[in-house]
N, C-alpha and C positions, 0 to 999 in steps of 0.2 A: 454469605456474602452477598453484596449490595454490587450493579452490576459493572459501578466506574471503579468500585475497590477490584474487583476479579479483574476487570482492565488495565488498572495500576502494578496488581501482585502478578498476573501470570500472562502480559503481554509486555510490560514495558524491562524485560530482560533482555538475555539471550536468544530467548525462542523470538525477537523484535525482527532480528537478523540473522535467519538459517543460511543463508549463501554467503557470507562473511569471510573475505580471504582472512583477514586478519582487525582483532579488536584489540585495542591499548586505553585502560583505564588512566581517566585523568582527573582527579578527587572523585565528582559524583556524575561523570561525564564517561559516559561509553563511545572512543571514538573509533569508529567501522571502518574499515577499507572495502570496497564490494571491486570487483573486475570492470574494468575499461576505465579504470581513473579516477573513481567515484566514491570522494567520505561522505558520512553519515554522522553526527554527532545527534545522540538518544540521551535517556537517563531517566530514570526511576520519580526523583524528584531533585532538587539544588539545595538540600538539605541546611534550610535555611540562609542562603547566601543574600549578602544584602545589595548593593548598587555598586559597588567599588567591588567587592570581591566577582561579581559577575561579569561586570569588565574584564578585568585579570583576566577568568576563564577563556572569553571571546578569541583575548589576543593569545593564550597559551596553546589555545586548540586549533586556532589560525595558523600560527607559526605551525604546528606541526605539521600539518596536512600542507602547507606552502612548500615545509624543505625539504618534500618528495616530489621527483619532477614528472613523475609520473601520475600525479592528482591533477586533472584539468577543471572539476565542482563540485562543490560541496553540499551538501545539503542538512540544514539544522534543524531541526523536529522540535516544533514547540506546541504546547497544549494550553486550551485557556483554563483551566484550572489551576494550574500550577501557580505556588508564589514564587515569581518572576520578576524582582522588581527592576529595572531602568534595561533589561532585556533586548527588547524592540527598539529603541537609541545605542546601545552598544553594537548591534547586531548590521544594525542599517549604518553604520559609523566606519565599522571595521568593512564594508564593502557589500555587504549581505541585501536580497532583496525581497522582498515577501511576495508570496501568490497566494493563489488565492485561497482564504479559510472555508475548509471544510468538515462536515459534521465527525463525529467520533460515535457508532451506531454498535449499539450488543443489544442482544436480547437471547431467546430460545432457539434454536435450530428449528424444535420443532412448528414449531408457528413456523414458518418459511415452508418446511418440508409439504406442501400440500401440493393437490393436482390443480393444475392452471392450461388452460385449453388452449393451444396455439391455432396460430390462421393457416386455412386449409396448404398444402403445402411443405409446411415450415416442420424440419425435425430438428431433433438434440442428440448431439453423442459427442462422447470425450473424446480426443485426438492422442494420440501419441508421435506417429511417424513424422519425419523430417519436414518434406513437401506441406501435410499437411499445417505445422507450426508456422512457417512462416507465410502458409497462405492466411493464416489467421493473424498472427504478427501483424502483416500488408492492411488487411481490414481494419484492424484498431486503429493505426497510422492512420488511414483515412478517415474514420469515423471521429478522430482529432485532427482533422485538418492537418496535421502532419506529413513532412516527406516520408517516404518508405523509408526503413531504420535499416539495414544488414544487420548491424550491430544489435537491436533490440532483439534480434530475432536469433541469433547465436546464445546471447545472454539467459533467454528463457530454453533455448537447448541445450545450456551447460546446467542449467539446474535441473529437467527432469531429470538429465546423466547420473546427476544425483544421488538418485529416489531416495527422495527426502519425506515423498509423500504428496505433493504440489499432484494437481490434478487439473488438465485444460480441458474445457466444455466451450461449444459452438453450436449456433445456429444456424440449419440452411435451409434455402428455399431455394429449391430447385436445383439443389448442387450446388447453388454461391453461398459463399459465406456472410452472413449476415448480423450477426451479432456475436459474442464472444466475453468468455471470462475464466479466472482462475480460482481455485478450492487453494486453501495449504494449511492442512491443519498442522497446530501448534505443538510441539512434542513436549512433553511432560503437564501440561493446562487442559482443559475441559472446551477447547476455544478453539476454531477453524475461521481461517479468515478466508473472505470472498472479494477479491482484487482483479483492479482491468477488465473492467465492464464496459463494454464497449458494444453499440452498434449505429448500423448504417440509417442515417438521418430518412430514410422513405419506410423505414421499418418500424419508426421507433413510435410507441405509444400503440401497441396493438397486443399488448402481452407477452414478448416475447422476451424480453429481459428480466419479467419477473417467473416467466416457466425457466428460463437459465437457473437464477435464484434458488428454485426451489427441488432443481434436479441436485446443486450442489448442497443445497442442506441435507436432502434425503441420504447423498454421501455421505455429509461430513459423518450423519447421526451412527455410519458404519462404522467408522473410526471408532466411537464412542467419545466423539465432540458432542457438547449436548447446549454450547455457547459459539454464537456466529457476531462473527466482525468487520466490520466495514469502513474505514474510512470516505466517506458519501460526499458527494457535487451535489447541491442543488436539485440537479438531474434525476440521483439516486433514490436522493434521502428519503420524497414522502413514497415512493416503491415499499424502500425498507419496510416507513412506516406505518404503511399500510397493513404490512404481515406480520408485525405484533413486534419490529426493532425498534429501542428508544434511543434518542439520541441524547449521549451523556456529559459529553462535554466537545470539543472545539478541536481541531489542531492545526497548525499554517507552517508551513515551510519557509523557511528564507533558505534562499540560492543563493552560494557566492561562484563564481565562473574567472579562471585563470584571465582569462582576456578582459574582464572589466574589474574586478576587484582591486584589492590592495594588495600587494606581495613584498 
């Protein structure tokens, strides 16, 4: 099986959204609801729908979510290799805003599971305790230039409590967390995802993120996962490419927010 086929067949299923509260089918779409009032639209493909049919699907999906007072934000996840005529225009007209396009990366876990030297004083460890999780979340917010979000930390802790295999890994320099990332083994597949990579700016470019990636890949192999997947920014893509992962497509999230979208 080719890498893109593995991505489409093994990841574009319920395996993509293990922390969903609910999932509703709308034709080829999966309308997913997460904690915190977040909607998420995904699908294996659009079954050859034309521009008129796609516009109707966008309207129906938006109506489904806007009919629920608790939904504050919706992400529609698009992929660059899909046949989706008119989807961009239909989403934008419905009030969705495209965010940065990321690279869909996938490759063999063994290629990442290598020894990577760390700078002096930097150590890696897996965390599970609440204070550590909150410190990790706050560090990631700082790395991305976002305000510290208690809700994001709460969501991660709730996910850990489900014991679905997710692991949290951090790098520390003299006891201070400076980089972090998640490992998410995908049930019923050969794949584990690596997500949430964040490194504070003064520690970037020193091999720390690559070492965290290697640690997660080694852990993935213990779960029997032979493939690693990540949606990567332009910062992390070259690191993963050097480790042997391949860019098979792109993904662009389109975001609708209740205070700015049309309901």
